[in-house]
N, C-alpha and C positions, 0 to 999 in steps of 0.2 A: 197149706191147710187153713182155710178160713175158720175163724172162731169168733163168735159173738157172745159176749158176757155182759148183760145189760141189767140195770136196776132202774125201775121207772115208777114214779108215784102217779097214781090215777085217782080220780074222784069217785070211786066206787068201792064197795066193801070187798074184802078178800073172798068171801063166800060167793058173791055175784060174779067176780072175775073168774074164779075157779069154775063155776057152772058154765060160763060163757065159753071158756077154752075147752071144756069137756064136751060141748055140743058140736062135735067134729063134723057131723053131716051138714052143718050150715056153712062150713068153711068156703065152699065155692062161691058163696054170695059176697064175701068180703076179704078173703085172704089173698094177698098178691100172688099172681101166677097160678093159683089153685083152680084147675079146670074141673076136677071132679074128686070126690072122696067117697069110697065105698067101704062100709064096715063089713068085714068078712065073718067075724064072730065076736061075741062078747059074753063074758060070764063074770059073776061075782065070786070072789074068793077072799076069805078072811076080812070081810068088810071093805074090800077094795074091788074096783072094776078093772078087768083085764080085757083088752080089746085088740083085735087084729084088723088093720085097715090098709087099703090101697089108696094112695094119693097120686093123682096125675097133675104134674106141673107143666104148663105149656106157655111158650112165648114164640110168637110168629110161627115159623115152621117147625120149631123144636117142641117135642113133647116127651116127657119121661114119667114113668110110673114106678113107684117104689112101695114096698110093704114095710109096715112098722108094727111093733107090739107096743101098746100104750097101757101103762099102769096108772090108774087114777086113784089116788089115796085121799079120800074126802076128809078124814080125820086130820091129816097133816097139811091139807090144802096144797098138795104137791102132785105133779104129773111128770112121769118119766117115760120117755119114748126110746125104744130100742129098735135099731135098724135090723131088718130081716133080709130083704133082697131088693135089688134095683141097681141104679147107675152109680151108687156111691161105693167108695172103699170102706168108709165108715160114716156114721151119722149118730151123734149123741145129742139129745134134746131134753132139757129139764126146765120145768116151770115150778115156781114156788110163790105163794101168795101170803102176805102178812098184813093184818090190819094195823093201821096207825091212826093217830088222832084225827078227829073231824070226819069220820066216815070214809076215810081214804084208805088205800092200801098200797103197799110196795110190791111190785111185780118183779120177780127175779127170773130172768130168761137166759138160759145158756144153750148155745147151739154150736157144735163143733162138727165139721164135715169135710170130706174130701171126695171129689168125683173120681170115679174109677178110670174113665177115659180122658187122656190128655186132650184129645180132639174136642170132646164135649166141654171140658174145662175151658178151653180156649174160646169155644163158640158161645157157651152159656154161663161161664163162671161169673162174669161181672154182673149179669142179669140176676143170677141166683143170689149173689152177695147183696145186691140192691133190694131184692124182694125179701130175703131173710132179715135184712136190717130194718125193714118196715113192719115186721110182724107185730111187735108189741104195740106200735101206733095203730095198726089196723084193728087189733083187738080193743084198744081203748076207744077208738071211734065207734066200733060196733056196740060197745057197752054204753056209750053216750046215747046211741039210737034206741037200744033195747030198754035201758033203765031210766031214761030221761022222763 
């Protein structure tokens, strides 16, 4: 079961990084392997945004779509992703943003997942690991472009 637990310092505020990660419809422009992302529904509840989205990840001839529920907590600058359906046995994803000195922030990123199919894991597991491992860097690069 691949697990990535990463903390990374970026040259942007926690607020800006939170907004960037919440802007899910832009993911196909910069997130590794993200071919498309469709928001199926979104609603505000208790000052938090709750969204259902389909994300299609593709590499060469492989393409997999999965559905997640995303809870965006602006006050806590935290994003929690709950897996609903698709090619995974499970997928847990959590983002947390914390301001630090000098207008920078610490991005905490946790991703724990396991593919359902052993065949898919053999065919795409290493590619998924590589792509997921580059997520934080992809968002940092995007922030440099958007907020520079």
